[in-house]
KOLDONU-652181 format. One record per residue (C-alpha): x negated, y, z negated; residue in one letter. Coordinates in steps of 0.05 Angstrom, whole numbers, padded with zeros to 5 digits, always signed. Example, Ala and Ser with C-alpha at 12.3 -4.5 7.8 and 13.67 -1.06 7.14 Angstrom:
BEGIN
-00246-00090-00156A
-00273-00021-00143S
This chain:
BEGIN
-00182-00151+00140M
-00176-00216+00181K
-00155-00292+00167S
-00134-00350+00199S
-00082-00363+00144S
-00049-00289+00141T
-00024-00242+00179R
-00067-00187+00154R
-00127-00228+00131G
-00192-00204+00101V
-00245-00151+00106L
-00295-00185+00158R
-00368-00172+00172A
-00396-00139+00236A
-00386-00201+00281A
-00315-00189+00288A
-00282-00154+00354T
-00241-00095+00338A
-00219-00031+00374V
-00256+00031+00361G
-00317-00007+00390V
-00280-00032+00455G
-00226-00086+00455G
-00157-00070+00458V
-00106-00043+00419G
-00047+00006+00413T
-00070+00078+00399A
-00027+00130+00364T
-00020+00203+00376A
-00078+00245+00344A
-00059+00268+00277T
-00090+00312+00223D
-00088+00287+00149Y
-00103+00318+00089D
-00147+00288+00033Y
-00113+00225-00001L
-00060+00222+00051D
-00036+00150+00055P
-00045+00115+00120V
-00049+00048+00150F
-00079+00011+00214T
-00038-00003+00280T
-00092-00053+00300A
-00153-00092+00280D
-00204-00029+00270L
-00276-00026+00256S
-00296+00007+00191V
-00366+00042+00201R
-00421+00075+00155E
-00410+00137+00195G
-00365+00179+00244P
-00385+00142+00311G
-00398+00078+00344T
-00476+00087+00335G
-00466+00076+00260Y
-00466+00003+00232A
-00396-00036+00222R
-00393-00056+00156T
-00319-00090+00158A
-00259-00093+00199V
-00190-00070+00173A
-00137-00111+00202D
-00073-00086+00231E
-00027-00059+00179R
-00082-00045+00125T
-00065+00010+00079G
-00116+00068+00058G
-00119+00136+00036R
-00159+00188+00070V
-00221+00221+00038Y
-00256+00257+00093E
-00249+00280+00167G
-00236+00294+00223P
-00305+00289+00256E
-00308+00288+00327S
-00354+00235+00365A
-00353+00196+00428G
-00285+00221+00444G
-00248+00201+00382Y
-00234+00236+00314D
-00261+00198+00257W
-00236+00197+00186W
-00267+00170+00127K
-00215+00124+00090V
-00211+00079+00028N
-00174+00015+00046F
-00144-00039+00002S
-00179-00107+00003G
-00154-00176-00011D
-00163-00241-00043S
-00234-00247-00010D
-00254-00179-00010N
-00260-00119-00050E
-00232-00049-00025P
-00280-00016+00028V
-00290+00057+00045T
-00319+00077+00114G
-00304+00114+00177W
-00254+00092+00225V
-00229+00115+00292A
-00160+00161+00279G
-00127+00134+00346D
-00105+00072+00307W
-00089+00100+00246L
-00017+00123+00227T
+00014+00161+00167A
+00055+00118+00112A
+00120+00138+00091S
+00101+00113+00016F
+00035+00105-00018A
+00020+00041-00061C
+00040+00060-00133P
-00014+00019-00168M
-00082-00009-00164T
-00086-00087-00177G
-00069-00157-00141T
-00009-00171-00106V
+00019-00238-00145T
+00087-00241-00104D
+00109-00215-00041T
+00179-00198-00006Y
+00214-00261+00014W
+00184-00304-00036A
+00228-00359-00064C
+00262-00349-00127R
+00264-00387-00178P
+00190-00411-00173L
+00192-00484-00148G
+00258-00470-00117G
+00295-00422-00063C
+00363-00404-00088S
+00347-00332-00072R
+00290-00290-00047Y
+00245-00236-00078H
+00261-00169-00050R
+00197-00129-00076A
+00129-00134-00087V
+00095-00156-00148D
+00027-00123-00167I
-00012-00142-00232A
-00064-00102-00257G
-00073-00131-00329G
-00023-00095-00370G
-00025-00017-00381G
-00046+00008-00311T
-00018+00074-00293P
+00036+00073-00243V
+00044+00131-00200T
+00096+00163-00151A
+00100+00129-00077A
+00125+00197-00055A
+00151+00259-00086G
+00221+00261-00110G
+00263+00263-00172T
+00260+00207-00229A
+00313+00169-00266E
+00305+00121-00325H
+00344+00059-00322R
+00342-00004-00362Y
+00361-00076-00342D
+00354-00124-00396D
+00364-00186-00352G
+00320-00163-00296G
+00273-00105-00288Y
+00269-00085-00359G
+00247-00014-00364N
+00262+00007-00293W
+00247+00078-00261L
+00278+00100-00194L
+00253+00159-00156I
+00298+00194-00107Y
+00263+00222-00047H
+00310+00269-00020G
+00324+00237+00050N
+00366+00177+00023G
+00304+00131+00005W
+00289+00109-00062K
+00231+00074-00089T
+00239+00027-00154G
+00182+00010-00206Y
+00209-00046-00255G
+00181-00084-00315H
+00148-00019-00345L
+00122-00018-00414S
+00137+00059-00417S
+00153+00121-00378F
+00110+00177-00367A
+00157+00224-00334V
+00220+00256-00365A
+00291+00228-00338D
+00310+00275-00284G
+00237+00305-00273G
+00209+00321-00209T
+00147+00289-00184V
+00095+00291-00128Q
+00065+00232-00097R
+00007+00208-00141G
+00030+00233-00205D
+00029+00182-00261T
+00104+00164-00278V
+00099+00102-00322A
+00056+00042-00340Y
+00053-00030-00322E
+00086-00075-00373G
+00127-00140-00381S
+00196-00116-00399T
+00256-00153-00373G
+00252-00219-00340A
+00186-00232-00318G
+00118-00275-00326S
+00066-00230-00352G
+00049-00161-00344P
+00063-00131-00269H
+00097-00079-00233L
+00154-00097-00190D
+00159-00048-00128F
+00214-00037-00090Q
+00234+00007-00029V
+00312+00022-00021W
+00342+00050+00042D
+00397+00104+00046P
+00449+00044+00042N
+00418+00020-00021W
+00388-00039+00014S
+00319-00062-00005K
+00266-00062+00050R
+00206-00103+00062R
+00140-00078+00049S
+00083-00113+00087H
+00031-00141+00033F
+00001-00216+00026D
-00008-00257-00032D
-00078-00241-00068G
-00089-00169-00034E
-00132-00123-00077S
-00089-00067-00067V
-00117+00012-00085V
-00063+00062-00117E
-00055+00114-00063G
-00066+00072-00004A
-00011+00072+00052G
+00045+00020+00043V
+00030-00014+00110P
+00098+00005+00144R
+00136+00062+00175E
+00204+00064+00136F
+00231+00130+00168F
């Protein structure tokens, strides 16, 4: 997903140069994935119609493009190939195809909602000023979109009248937490156990915000918010890997 104006960019047509077809990149150790495992790319990576370089290239997924595994592995040309559903961006829809697994890696968390990224980590607050910075990712799906757990853990209901509104925290058992703000309602009991991909809430506009969206946060064991690498305008897919290794 390549562009001159962003680090991650757009899904490009087959004229691009990318790893998995020649070119250079940092390969990762071979990994086995299960169905719907969240992953992301470690270099610009060709997306093909089938498992091998003999198949047509339909797109190029930029470095740090999140996806979820559908099929594989299939061995061809010295690579293990995986069929992955990748998130898109402001110029291209999400795409599904086969990629060489050497340039995939497992993601710590999965994207909790399908929609469009409307604000990123480090964006200025308030809008038009810069007295503070946004320490989360905003995803808009039009209101009422199901929100799913980014990883398994224990859910906790909260309410923040001046900020997140209906707010859900999920404790993941290793000191890490994920937060979900501005929810219209909860779909899991307070204290309930969830697995990655379970519906836990619904997108809303409670608290302080401008229209329905999800405010998604990643908290480390010291209760500091950590950056998730998304770009404005990305068309993200629920269950695709959040493109960063947090632990």
